[in-house]
N, C-alpha and C positions, 0 to 999 in steps of 0.2 A: 555429514559436515561437523567438524568442531571448531569451534569458535575458541582459538587459542589468543587474539586482542582486538578489543574493539575502543577507537577512539575520537572524540567527540574534533571534527574538521572544522566545520565552519557554520555561520547563518548569515543569509543574507535576503533580500528580495530582490536582487538584479540580477538579470539574466548574464549579464558579461562579466560578474563578478564570481560564477559558480569554479569550483575546482577544473584543470582542465580533464577533459573527458579522457584521460589514459588508461582508467580501469570500469571494468561492466559495471554500473548502475541498476539500482533495484530500489524502487520508490515505494513509500506505502500511503496512503491517502484514505478518508474514508468521513463523513459525517460526522462534525462535532459530536466530543461526547462518546465513540463507538468502539475507544478503547486500544486507540493506536498505538500510544506510548507503553502502555504496561505491556503488550503484545511484542513490540519491538524488544522491551528490557529482558522479557520472559526469553525471546527467540537468542539475543545474544548473549545470556546468562549474565547480565550485566546490569544491578540493581542501580537504578538512578541513571541510567544512561541516556535515555530520553526522559523527559521533565514529565510528569504526572501529575494532575489537578482535577478536583474536584469541579472547579469551574469550567464548561464548553469555551472550545475558542481559543484556548492559549496558547496552541502554534501556531505563530502569523509569521512563521519565515520559515524557507526551505532549509532543511540541515542537515547536511553534510557526515555521515561518518565512515572513514575507514575501518573496512573488518577484515582482518589478517595482511592486512595490507595490501591484500589482493582486490579489495571490489568495494564500491561505495552501496554505504544503504542511507536512502533518502526519505527524511519523515518529512512529510509537504502539510500544508496547511488542512485545517477540518475546512469542507464546505458546509453552508447553509446554517451560519451562526448568525440568526435572525438580529441579536441584540449589538452588533455592530454598524456601522451607518453603511447605505447605498454606497455609497463614494467607496470607502474601506475593502467592502465585497467586490467591490466591479474591479476594484486594482485586484486584490487575491486571485477571483474569478480569471482575471488576464495573464497572471505569472503564471500561473496553475496551466492554463491550457498554452501556453507557448513553451515553459518546461515540457509538458508532454509531445508537441509537435518539433520542438526544433531540440532537443538534447540528445545529440548522436549517441551516445555509449549508453542510452537506456535500455536494459533490455526489456524486464518484466516492472508493470506497474501495479502491486498487490491493492484493489481496493476492498476496503473493507465493509464488511454488512454487519448491524446485530442481530445474531440470530432469534432475538427476542422479539421482535417484530413483525410486523404484516410487512410486504412490500412497498417501500417509501417512493414517491416520485422522484424527487430529489437525486434519489439514489438509481432508479433505473434511466432516469435522465444522463446521467453522469455516465451510466454506462454504455446506453446507445451511443451519446457522442465516442467515447474510445472505440466501438466496434466502427463507427462508420468511417473515422479517422485511421483505420487499421493501426493501431497502437494495441501491442499483443499486452492481455492482462488476464490477472488471477482473481477470481471473488474470493474472499475469505470471511467467515463468518466467525465471529467472535463471540463471545461470553457464553458458549453452549453450556459451561458449569453450570450456569443458572437455570438450565432447560433439563427437563427428565427426558429418557431417554426417545420415547413414543413422542412427545410434541416438539424433541428439535425434529425426528425425521419428517414431522408431518408440516413443520414451518417452511423447513428446505424443501420438501415435494413442491409447496405453492409458489415459492421463489421460484422454483425449474418450471411449472407450466407457466408462469406468469411470462417470465423469456421466450419460452418455447412459441410464443404467441408470435411474435415479430422474427425470432431465430429459426434455422435449420440446426443446429447442433449449439450445445452449452459450453460454456468456455472450463478451463479446471476449476474445478471448486474445490476449497480445502477446509473443514471445520476445525475450529481452533479455541481452546481456552488460557490465556495467561494464568490461572491459577493452578490447573492439569500440566500441562505441557501439550494438552492434543495439539498435533497439528504442526507444532515446531520440526518435528523429523524430516516432514512433507516437504515443508517451504524451503528448511535447508535442501535437501535431498533436488528440489527443482532448482534452487538458484546453484548447486554445485552444478551438477548439469549445464546449466544455461552459460556458467562461467569458461568451462570446457567447450563451449560451443564459440561463445566469442572469442576466446584465444584462439583455436585453430584456426577460424576464419580471417582474424587478422593478421596471423601468422602467413596467411598466403597471399596477403597485399605487400608486406614489407619485400 
């Protein structure tokens, strides 16, 4: 897939104000400071589309972007940012879970994981919740350019073994780098295939 246009649509904190669910939607979420905004910018080829910051927890709204006039890319608030108040964290947690469970045009959620770290409890708990809720997702390992090939492979294998303790099979896994562009084509090919399926399915209901 080639990205010809990427347009910021809106930011909000209420489910009732989300854009009409007329296009297939793909959400990106991850722990604070996982490199989500940088990856979104790399995928779309639009520098500055998603705002990046050195301060964790910058994204605190649900941000919609219209891509190629055909699908929504959604930048969701990062989870696990301890410096926000308990009330704020609970508010964002409720919003995200409602979004995941109720957004009817959500096709895939890309859960971003920092490839440099050992499996984190907060990531594993969120992944397990997604699996139990039967919400389709892809695991996206970020910042792979910061690791050597051997260490990268070792860390990924550790993560797979951790997941297989509770699961019979692994979800789709994509390794990425916002710097080198690794994984960009895999993500866009996956999205393109799912858009085709979404359109075909919905055309049968008309």
